[in-house]
N, C-alpha and C positions, 0 to 999 in steps of 0.2 A: 720851241722848234718851229721851223718854217719849211714848207714844202712848195717847190716850184716845179710845175709840170712842163713838159715839151721844151726843154732847153737844148740848144744845139751847141753843146760844149765840146771842144777838143782840149787837149792838155794845155796848150798855150792860153786859150781863153779862160780855162778854169784857174790857172795860176794868176793871170792878170786880175780876175775878179776877186780871188781870195786875198790878194795883197791889199785890196782896199780896206780890209779889216785889221791888217797889221802884219808883222813879219811872220814867215812860215817856218814850220819845222822841216828838217831834212830827215828822211828815213834812214835808219841804221841798218846794220847787216842782217837783222832778223827778217826784214821784208824784201821781197824780190826786187822792188824798185829802189833799193839802197842807193843813197847818194843823190836822190832827187827830192823834189817837194811832194812826191806822191807816196802814199801807203796803198799798195795795190792789193785788193781783195778779189781773188779770182781762182778758178780752177783751170786756167789757160796758161801755158808756158809763155813767158814774156818774150822769148826769142822766136819760137816756132808757131805759137798759137794753138798747139795741140793740147788736148785735155791731159792734165797731170794725173798720173795714177794715184789711187787713194792711199797707197802705202808710202808714197813719196813724203819726205820730211816736210815739204812745203804745205802739203794738205794736212798732215798731222798738226803742224803749227796752227793752221787756221781753225782747228777744232776749239782752240781757246776763245775764239770769237763767239762761241755759243754761250759763254758765261756772261752774266751781267757785269759790265765794266764801264769805266770812264777812261777815254783815250788819254794816254800819256800821264796818268796820275803817278806813274813810277818815275817821271822826270821832275826835278825840283820845281821848275817853272810851271809845270802842268800845261794846260792848253785852254785857250779862250773858246774857240768853236771849231769843230770839224765841218768840212763841206764835202758831202758824199754824193758823187755823180754816178748815175746808172747808165753805163754804156751798152752792156749786153745783159739781158735778164731772161731767166728761164720762164716758160709759160705758166708754171705753178711752183709754189714753194719759194724759199729764199726771202721771206719777209724780214724786215728789221723791226725789233720791238724796242720801244722807248719807255722809260719810267721817270716820272717827275720826282726828284729828290726834295724839291721845295714843298710839294703837296705832302710827301711822306713826313717831312720834318713837322709841318703844321699839325699833322694828325697824331704825332707821338704823344704819349702821356706826359704830363708835366714833369714827373719824376725822371723819366728817361731823358728829356731835354736838359735837365739840370746835370744829369750824370755825364752827358756828352760834352758839356762845356769844358774847354781846356784840354781835352784828350788829343793826343797826337798818335798817328798810325803810320807804320812803315808800309809803303806801297812798293811792290816788286813784280816785274814781269816774269822774272825767273821763278818766283813763287807761284804765280797764277798758272803759268804754262806747265809747271811741275805737277799741279793737281790734275792735269789732263794726261800728260805723257812726259817721260824723262828723255824722249828722243827729239823733241821739237826744237831745241836750241843747242847749238854747238858750243864748245868751250869759248871760242872766239866771240860768239854773240853774247854769252853770259858776261864776259869780261867788260863789255861796253854798257852793261845794264846794272849799275850798282844799286839802283832803287832810290827812294826819296821819302822824307818825312812830310806828312800832310796833316793839317788839322781835321778832325772828324766832323766839324761843322764849318761850312764855308759861308761867308757873308758877302752878298753882292755889294760892291763898293758904290753902286749908283742908287739902288733903292733900299738897301739894308735888309733885304729878304735873306733868310737863312735856309740852308739846304744840308741834308746829310751828305757826307762825302765818303762813300765806302766802295763797294763793288769787289770783283774778283781779285784785283791787284792788291787789295788791302790785306796785309799779312798778319799783323799783330799790333797790339796797343803798347806803345812805349811805356815802360815802367810797370806793366802788369805781368802776372804769370802768363806764359804762352797760351795755355789751354783756356784760361779765363777770357783773355783778349779775343781769341778766335771765336769763342762762343758768342761774345757780344757782337762781333762783326757778322757772324752767320745769322744771328737774330735780326740785326738791322737790315741786312740784304733781303731776307725773307719778308720782313715787314714792308720795306720800301718798294718791293716789286709786286705787291698785291694787284689784282685786276683793276681796282678802282684808280690806280695811279698810272696805268699803262696805256699805250697806244701801239698798235701793230700796223706797220706801213707796208702795204702791198706794192712793190716796185713796178714801174713800167719804164720802158726805155725813154731816156731824156729827162728823168726826174733829177732834181737837185734838192737835197735835204741839208739844212743847216741847223745846228742846235747848240745851246749853251752847255758846254762840257762841264762847267762847274756845278751844274744843278740837274743834270740828266744822266741816267745810266742807260745803256743800250746793249743789245745782243743780237747776233745773227740767228736765223733759224734754218733748218735743214732744207736741202733741195737735192735733186738727182745729179750728183757731181760726175757721174760716169757718162750719162747720156745727154746731159744738157750743159750749155755754156753759160757762164756768168762772168762779167767783168765790171767791177766797181772801182772807181778811182777817188781816193780821199786826199784832200789837202787839209792841213791842220794849222790854224793860227796859234802862235805861241801865247802862253800865259804871261802874267806880269811878274812872275818870280815867286819864290816860296814864302808862305806866311809865317814859317818858323825857321830858325837857324838849322842848317843841315850838319850831320855828323862829319867830322874831318875825313873819314874814310871815303865818303862819297865825293868830296872835293878832290881828293887825291886820285880816285879812279877816273874822274872826268878829265884830268890833265893829260 
């Protein structure tokens, strides 16, 4: 991951810079910035700028960001790198924590590495948000989020480094009993986010942070959403496509 301080980015400049890395994802109906290149993370209404009440569905949805996750792992193509820009930050709280999945993979016992080879996991935003609240996604939002199959070990195509690919969107292991697969995912997530693999970034206005989404998990941390304002704008570079064939039901749902 890379941290750039004191950047004077507006939306147009951020999009132009992000496009240098590749095509960008367009946000779906679950995000307030739907239909744009941005995934908006904020407690401010996109139209009025007023603070959004805590009981609003938009704030309930954002509670899922407190879980360790990899952006867009529930899309078949995944994503290469997010670019997260701090436009308004509270005076305290609201750090983003990052965990290196490459460091975690390297530290796994050899037997665990062998067990993970060849495993495929279903990733689903509907699943991960459902572990927080059943009210964060509307039926219309769920309909455009079929999920995706991803390999549990990701290999960097340039340097060959391996990384664990799990996080909150990882629902279950394909071909395994549900409880057994989820127990393995829970163990991996706990192992991979130990303090020795983590970095906590204290945001300041003008920061731009970029990370390799194939090898890093991240999560938001709490701040005073009632009395403080926060606006983060994320652009996301698309991944290179699924590493494994996708079920036909996902292909049909995407049409």
